[in-house]
Every structure is written in C-alpha cells, then in structure tokens.
C-alpha positions in Angstrom: -0.9 -26.2 -42.9 0.9 -25.4 -46.1 -0.1 -22.5 -48.5 0.5 -22.2 -52.1 0.2 -19.8 -55.5 -1.6 -21.5 -57.9 -1.5 -19.5 -60.7 -3.4 -16.1 -59.4 -5.2 -17.9 -56.5 -4.1 -19.0 -52.9 -4.8 -22.5 -51.8 -3.9 -24.7 -48.4 -3.9 -28.0 -47.6 -3.2 -30.0 -44.9 -0.8 -31.8 -46.9 2.4 -31.3 -48.6 1.6 -30.8 -52.1 5.2 -30.7 -53.8 4.6 -29.7 -57.4 2.6 -26.9 -56.2 4.8 -23.3 -55.7 4.3 -23.2 -52.1 4.0 -19.8 -50.2 3.9 -18.1 -46.2 0.9 -18.0 -44.5 1.7 -14.2 -44.2 1.8 -14.1 -48.0 -1.8 -15.9 -48.2 -3.4 -14.0 -45.5 -3.7 -11.3 -48.0 -5.9 -12.7 -49.7 -9.3 -10.8 -49.5 -11.2 -13.2 -51.6 -12.0 -16.7 -52.5 -9.3 -18.8 -51.1 -8.9 -22.7 -52.2 -8.6 -25.5 -49.6 -7.1 -28.8 -51.6 -8.5 -32.0 -51.0 -8.3 -35.5 -52.1 -11.1 -37.6 -51.9 -12.8 -40.3 -54.3 -13.6 -39.0 -57.4 -16.2 -42.0 -58.3 -18.6 -40.4 -54.8 -17.3 -37.1 -54.4 -17.6 -33.5 -55.9 -14.7 -31.8 -57.8 -15.6 -28.9 -55.8 -17.7 -27.5 -52.9 -18.1 -24.5 -50.0 -16.7 -25.1 -46.9 -19.5 -23.9 -45.2 -17.8 -25.1 -41.9 -15.0 -25.9 -40.6 -15.5 -29.7 -40.2 -15.8 -30.0 -43.6 -11.6 -29.4 -44.0 -12.0 -32.7 -42.1 -14.3 -34.4 -44.8 -12.9 -38.5 -45.9 -16.1 -39.5 -47.5 -19.0 -37.8 -49.2 -22.4 -39.3 -47.9 -25.5 -38.7 -46.6 -24.1 -37.0 -43.4 -23.8 -33.9 -45.1 -26.9 -33.3 -43.9 -26.4 -33.5 -40.9 -25.5 -30.7 -38.4 -21.8 -31.3 -37.3 -21.0 -31.5 -33.7 -19.4 -28.3 -32.3 -15.3 -28.7 -31.7 -12.9 -26.9 -31.1 -10.4 -26.7 -34.4 -7.3 -26.2 -34.4 -7.5 -23.7 -37.4 -5.8 -19.8 -37.7 -8.8 -17.8 -37.2 -8.3 -15.6 -40.0 -9.4 -19.0 -42.0 -12.1 -19.9 -39.8 -13.3 -16.4 -40.9 -13.0 -16.8 -44.0 -15.2 -20.0 -43.9 -17.9 -17.7 -42.0 -17.6 -15.8 -44.7 -18.4 -18.5 -47.5 -14.8 -17.9 -49.1 -13.3 -21.1 -48.8 -13.9 -23.3 -51.3 -12.6 -27.2 -51.5 -11.2 -28.3 -54.8 -10.9 -31.8 -55.0 -7.2 -32.8 -56.3 -8.1 -36.3 -57.2 -9.5 -34.7 -60.3 -7.0 -34.8 -63.2 -8.4 -31.2 -64.1 -9.3 -29.9 -60.4 -7.2 -26.6 -61.5 -10.1 -25.7 -63.9 -12.2 -24.7 -60.9 -10.0 -21.3 -59.8 -10.6 -20.0 -63.2 -14.6 -20.3 -62.9 -16.6 -17.3 -61.0 -20.7 -16.6 -61.1 -21.7 -14.1 -63.7 -23.3 -11.2 -62.6 -26.3 -12.0 -65.4 -26.9 -15.3 -66.7 -27.7 -16.7 -70.1 -29.7 -19.2 -70.1 -30.4 -22.0 -73.0 -33.5 -24.1 -72.7 -34.0 -27.8 -74.4 -37.2 -29.1 -75.2 -40.4 -26.5 -75.5 -43.3 -28.8 -74.5 -45.5 -27.8 -71.4 -43.1 -28.3 -69.1 -40.4 -26.0 -71.1 -43.1 -23.4 -72.7 -44.1 -22.8 -68.7 -40.4 -22.8 -67.5 -39.7 -20.4 -69.7 -43.0 -17.8 -69.1 -41.8 -17.7 -65.8 -38.2 -17.2 -66.4 -39.5 -14.1 -68.6 -41.6 -12.8 -66.2 -39.6 -13.1 -62.8 -35.7 -13.1 -64.4 -34.9 -9.8 -65.4 -32.7 -9.1 -62.9 -30.4 -12.0 -63.0 -30.6 -13.2 -66.7 -29.4 -11.2 -69.8 -30.9 -14.1 -72.1 -33.1 -17.4 -72.8 -31.6 -19.2 -75.8 -34.4 -22.1 -76.8 -33.8 -25.2 -79.1 -36.3 -27.8 -79.9 -36.8 -30.4 -82.7 -40.0 -28.5 -83.7 -39.1 -25.3 -85.9 -42.1 -24.1 -85.5 -42.2 -24.1 -81.7 -39.2 -22.2 -81.7 -40.5 -19.2 -83.9 -43.8 -19.5 -82.0 -42.0 -19.1 -78.2 -39.8 -16.5 -79.7 -42.8 -14.6 -80.6 -44.7 -14.9 -77.6 -42.3 -14.9 -74.8 -41.1 -11.6 -76.4 -44.3 -10.2 -76.2 -45.0 -10.3 -72.8 -44.4 -7.2 -71.7 -45.6 -4.6 -68.5 -44.7 -1.4 -70.5 -44.7 0.8 -67.5 -42.9 -0.8 -65.0 -39.4 -0.6 -64.6 -38.4 -4.7 -64.8 -36.1 -5.7 -67.2 -36.9 -8.8 -69.4 -34.8 -11.2 -70.9 -34.8 -11.1 -74.3 -35.8 -14.7 -75.3 -34.1 -16.1 -78.9 -34.6 -19.1 -81.3 -31.1 -21.0 -81.6 -29.0 -23.7 -83.5 -28.6 -26.8 -81.6 -24.7 -26.7 -82.1 -25.3 -23.2 -79.5 -26.8 -24.9 -76.8 -24.0 -24.9 -75.0 -23.0 -21.3 -75.2 -24.5 -19.9 -71.8 -24.1 -20.6 -68.2 -26.7 -22.5 -67.6 -28.0 -25.4 -69.8 -31.9 -26.6 -68.7 -33.0 -29.8 -70.0 -36.9 -29.6 -70.6 -36.9 -32.1 -73.5 -38.7 -36.0 -72.6 -40.7 -38.4 -74.5 -43.3 -41.0 -73.7 -45.3 -38.6 -71.4 -48.6 -40.6 -70.2 -51.6 -39.5 -71.9 -54.3 -38.3 -69.2 -56.1 -41.5 -68.0 -53.2 -44.1 -68.6 -53.0 -46.0 -65.8 -49.2 -45.5 -64.6 -48.1 -46.6 -60.9 -45.0 -44.2 -61.2 -45.1 -41.6 -64.0 -41.5 -40.7 -63.1 -40.0 -43.7 -63.6 -42.0 -44.6 -66.5 -40.7 -41.6 -68.5 -36.8 -43.0 -67.4 -36.1 -44.9 -70.3 -36.8 -42.8 -72.7 -35.8 -39.8 -71.8 -32.5 -41.5 -70.2 -31.2 -41.5 -73.9 -32.1 -38.4 -74.9 -30.2 -37.1 -72.2 -27.4 -39.2 -73.1 -26.8 -37.3 -76.2 -26.5 -33.5 -74.3 -24.4 -34.8 -71.9 -22.0 -35.8 -74.6 -22.4 -32.6 -76.3 -21.7 -31.0 -73.0 -18.5 -32.6 -72.4 -17.5 -32.0 -76.4 -18.3 -28.3 -75.4 -16.3 -28.5 -72.2 -19.0 -26.9 -70.8 -18.6 -25.3 -67.0 -21.4 -23.8 -66.7 -25.1 -25.7 -64.6 -26.4 -29.0 -65.9 -29.9 -28.2 -65.1 -32.6 -31.3 -65.3 -36.3 -30.7 -65.3 -37.4 -33.6 -66.8 -38.8 -36.7 -65.3 -37.1 -38.5 -63.1 -34.9 -35.8 -62.6 -32.8 -37.6 -59.9 -31.6 -40.3 -62.2 -31.5 -38.4 -65.1 -28.8 -36.3 -63.2 -26.5 -39.6 -62.8 -26.9 -40.4 -66.3 -25.5 -37.0 -67.7 -23.1 -37.5 -65.0 -21.7 -40.6 -66.1 -22.6 -40.6 -70.1 -20.1 -37.0 -70.1 -17.2 -38.7 -68.3 -17.3 -41.6 -71.1 -14.4 -41.5 -73.3 -14.6 -43.1 -77.2 -13.4 -46.6 -76.0 -16.6 -45.9 -73.1 -14.2 -46.2 -70.2 -14.9 -43.4 -67.1 -12.1 -40.5 -67.1 -13.6 -37.8 -65.4 -13.0 -35.4 -68.0 -16.7 -34.5 -68.6 -19.6 -33.1 -66.2 -17.9 -32.5 -62.7 -20.7 -34.2 -60.3 -21.9 -30.4 -58.6 -22.5 -28.9 -62.4 -25.5 -31.1 -62.3 -28.3 -29.9 -60.4 -32.0 -31.4 -60.5 -35.3 -29.7 -60.4 -38.4 -31.7 -59.1 -38.4 -31.2 -55.5 -39.7 -27.6 -55.0 -43.2 -28.7 -56.5 -43.0 -31.5 -53.8 -42.3 -29.2 -50.9 -44.9 -26.6 -52.9 -47.6 -29.4 -52.6 -46.7 -30.4 -49.2 -47.2 -26.8 -48.3 -50.8 -26.8 -49.7 -52.0 -29.4 -48.2 -50.6 -28.5 -45.0 -52.3 -25.3 -45.0 -55.3 -27.8 -45.1 -55.4 -29.5 -42.2 -54.7 -27.6 -38.1 -52.3 -30.2 -37.2 -50.0 -29.7 -40.1 -50.0 -25.8 -40.8 -46.7 -25.2 -39.1 -44.9 -27.2 -42.3 -44.3 -23.9 -44.3 -42.0 -22.3 -41.2 -40.9 -25.9 -39.8 -40.8 -28.4 -42.0 -38.5 -30.0 -45.0 -38.8 -31.8 -48.0 -35.8 -34.5 -49.1 -35.6 -37.0 -51.9 -36.7 -37.2 -55.0 -39.5 -36.4 -57.2 -41.7 -39.3 -57.0 -40.9 -43.0 -54.8 -39.0 -42.1 -52.0 -40.1 -38.6 -51.3 -39.8 -37.4 -48.0 -41.9 -34.9 -46.2 -40.9 -33.8 -42.7 -43.6 -31.6 -40.9 -41.5 -30.4 -38.8 -37.3 -30.6 -37.8 -37.6 -29.8 -34.5 -41.4 -31.2 -33.7 -41.1 -34.1 -35.7 -44.1 -36.0 -36.2 -44.2 -39.2 -38.3 -47.7 -39.5 -38.7 -48.6 -36.0 -40.0 -45.2 -36.5 -41.4 -46.2 -39.7 -43.6 -49.8 -37.6 -43.9 -48.4 -35.1 -46.1 -45.9 -37.0 -47.9 -48.3 -39.3 -49.2 -50.5 -36.0 -50.1 -47.4 -34.5 -52.0 -47.3 -37.8 -54.0 -50.3 -37.8 -55.3 -50.9 -34.1 -55.5 -50.2 -34.8 -59.6 -52.8 -37.6 -59.8 -55.8 -35.3 -58.5 -54.4 -33.0 -61.0 -55.5 -35.9 -63.7 -58.3 -36.8 -62.1 -60.0 -33.8 -63.9 -58.7 -34.1 -67.1 -55.2 -32.4 -67.1 -51.9 -32.9 -66.9 -49.9 -31.5 -64.0 -47.3 -29.7 -65.4 -47.9 -25.9 -64.3 -46.9 -26.4 -60.7 -43.8 -28.0 -61.6 -43.0 -26.2 -64.2 -42.6 -23.2 -61.8 -42.3 -24.2 -58.2 -39.7 -26.8 -59.2 -38.6 -25.3 -62.4 -38.7 -21.1 -62.8 -38.4 -20.2 -59.1 -35.8 -22.7 -57.9 -33.8 -22.1 -60.7 -34.3 -17.9 -60.2 -33.3 -18.8 -56.5 -30.0 -21.2 -57.6 -28.7 -17.8 -59.5 -29.4 -15.0 -57.3 -27.5 -17.6 -54.6 -30.9 -17.9 -52.5 -32.0 -21.1 -50.7 -33.7 -23.6 -52.6 -34.5 -27.0 -53.2 -32.7 -29.4 -55.9 -31.1 -32.3 -56.5 -27.6 -32.4 -55.8 -24.5 -34.9 -55.6 -24.1 -36.1 -52.3 -21.9 -39.3 -52.2 -22.5 -41.2 -55.7 -26.4 -40.1 -55.8 -28.0 -36.9 -56.6 -30.4 -36.3 -53.8 -32.9 -33.7 -52.9 -32.4 -30.7 -50.5 -32.4 -27.7 -49.5 -29.1 -26.4 -50.6 -28.0 -23.3 -52.3 -25.2 -22.2 -54.8 -22.9 -19.9 -53.6 -19.0 -18.2 -55.2 -17.4 -20.7 -53.4 -19.8 -23.6 -54.5 -22.7 -25.0 -53.3 -24.0 -25.4 -49.4 -26.2 -27.9 -48.1 -28.1 -27.1 -45.1 -27.2 -28.9 -42.6 -29.7 -29.8 -39.9 -29.8 -32.0 -36.5 -32.1 -34.5 -38.0 -34.1 -36.8 -35.8 -33.1 -40.7 -36.1 -36.4 -41.8 -37.2 -36.3 -39.3 -39.9 -33.1 -39.7 -40.8 -33.4 -43.4 -40.9 -36.2 -42.8 -43.8 -33.6 -40.7 -45.5 -31.2 -43.6 -45.5 -33.8 -45.6 -46.4 -34.2 -43.1 -50.0 -31.0 -42.5 -50.6 -30.1 -46.4 -50.8 -32.9 -46.8 -52.9 -31.3 -44.2 -55.5 -28.2 -45.5 -55.6 -29.1 -49.2 -56.3 -31.1 -48.1 -59.2 -27.9 -46.9 -61.3 
C-alpha cells in the first residue's frame, strides 16, 4: 500500500504513483475526514469517483451490473484503520484515468443546496411545488427558467405564495433566472420536454416517443454545463430519463471537433429521476392484492422508467409470477390515468422528482438512474460525502437474469 499527499488531501493506492508526493502510513492515519483511493478503470465505462462502501470495491477491475450484487465475505488484507473508514463511508475512489481527476478532491456536498430548474410545464411546475413545500431544510433557493417569460413570472409569484404562516418550517426562495445563470447552482434539474403525447393519442411507449426531440434539447444544456465547468448534479426528469442521461454524458464530453475528451460532466454527476414513481405505482397496486402486500417492505424496483422495468415482489422471497404482475401494473399505470382523460404527471413529478431529489440531497436511500458500466440503470442508491453508494443485494438468479436483459437493452440503444 502506498500513501500520498495530494494538495491538502490524503490518498492511497495499491500502485506506485511516481508523480505524487509519497508520505508514511503514520502521516496518513492522522486524517480524520475523507481519504481517497486511487484507481485506474477504463473511463468509457467507469465513473470518475464513487463511494468505497465495502472493501471489495478496492479490487474492482470493471464496472458492470455486478455492482448491484452483494460481495462475498472475504478476509481482505487491509489495515484495520482503512476498513474502519470504509465502514464510516469515509473513502472515495477516484479514477486516475481521467486527466482532470484531481478536481474531485476539491468537491464537497453543500449544507444547503441551490437548485435550478429548466422547464415549467406540468412536470416542472409540480416538481417546483413539491420542492417549495418540502425542501426548506435542505434547499436555500430554487432558480426557474423557461422560454416563456410569462411562465417564469407566474411560477415565481405563485410558488413564493405557498406558505404556512404559523409553521416554523423554512421555504426555499423561488427566483426567475436568465439562461446564462442556469449552472450557477449545486443541482440543475432538466424538466424541458417536447412532443408530449396528447390524451387519447395512441403511442406504444410514450417515453421512447419523446426521445428524439428531448435528446436535441438536452444536448444544448449538456454543452452549456461543459462550458460552465459545472461540478454539481445534472438531474434528468424528462422522459426517457435513462437514455437522456447518456446523451447528456456523451454530448458534454465532446470537444469542438466532436471527439470525446472526458472534459465534460463526470458520469456520476448525471442522475435520472424516473424510477421513483414506478416503485410508487408498484406499491399502490401491491397494496390492493393480498399476495403482494409485502412489496413495500421486501420488494425493489430496477431499470428504466418504461420498457425494461423490473419490479421484484421480494428479494428474499422472490416470486416470478407476482413480480411480473407488479411490473405490468406499474408499466401500465400511466395509461390508466390517460383512459380517464388526464396526463399522468403528478405522481412522476413528486415521487420520481421532488421526493427523490430531496432524498438525494439529504443523503438518504432513493431510486434514481446512475452510471453503471456505461449504462444509466435505475436502482436504489444514496449520495454520500464519499460519492454514490449503490445498494448491493443477494439477488436471486432469475431476477438477476432479467436485470441483465434490461441492462443489455439500455446499452444497445445508445
């Protein structure tokens, strides 16, 4: 094991880094906060940083779907003080195959977040309402932007008038902002959308229907994020979230010649918020069937906000038939709302959007799509000071096989 001083931070590695200042283990052990593990994974299929939530991640050679599997217990020959830091979530892996990897060492999570939202349609407006009502302890300010100036004025007026005068709760200030200020924040939330199908319009997969037009929109904002050297969270709420995350990653990492240079958004900066409502829909239908009521305690949701979704009725008592039943119910829940003449945007804006975003900034478990080996895959995770931690489970083989199909499907689209 080698130990280094990088600026004012402590790092360690299994490999010798001749360009870094080496220090003794006795000096390294004095560090009370985060320490950084230097790894060297392929940047095209690996994150720039992540939480070392268990010792097996120090030996990671490749990022893939196995990141969702609970590792086998082994007697790792690692110093006890480092193991203790891993248990305390005080070790962040940093991928030195990114040329600008040192930037990660200067990034920390804010105490209170500034959030900017682009797009104030049905989803964006409802999400804003949720953040105003529930985000006061965690959000200092919400900036809003739309191509419609009237819409910005309307929502600034309306949102700031949501108030319980006899409550001690804080409410984040809502301000209209200019386009050039969109990336002056800790989290940018993409809610812009085009070609949302009208009620009654027959579309097989509403989310894929929106992909072409929304990918063109998000490309512009991804390039803006690069130009602004944005270091915060790039949150995608518009459909299809998983695929749009990948578009944002690719487009932000292209230079003027159109070549990938990895100088844009880091893979882990981008998060897709679409799975929360699929879990909520599964829970709703599970509560109506006595055979599936345990879902809320034992079940999990995986994959995209649309085709490829996998709902598991239970991890410990997995049942293929019940899981498929809940998957179909969750997939078709939006169509049930459309049948009665309404667009299904309230639950997505709040379950996938506002609630999941608040849990992200609180550092609590939630559902979102994060980068796993080149694919943005929805799963339970949390954002810690040491980076993203994925929930790792003993997944039944039939369930894992379904996840592999979804994973390959997402990988093959982009």
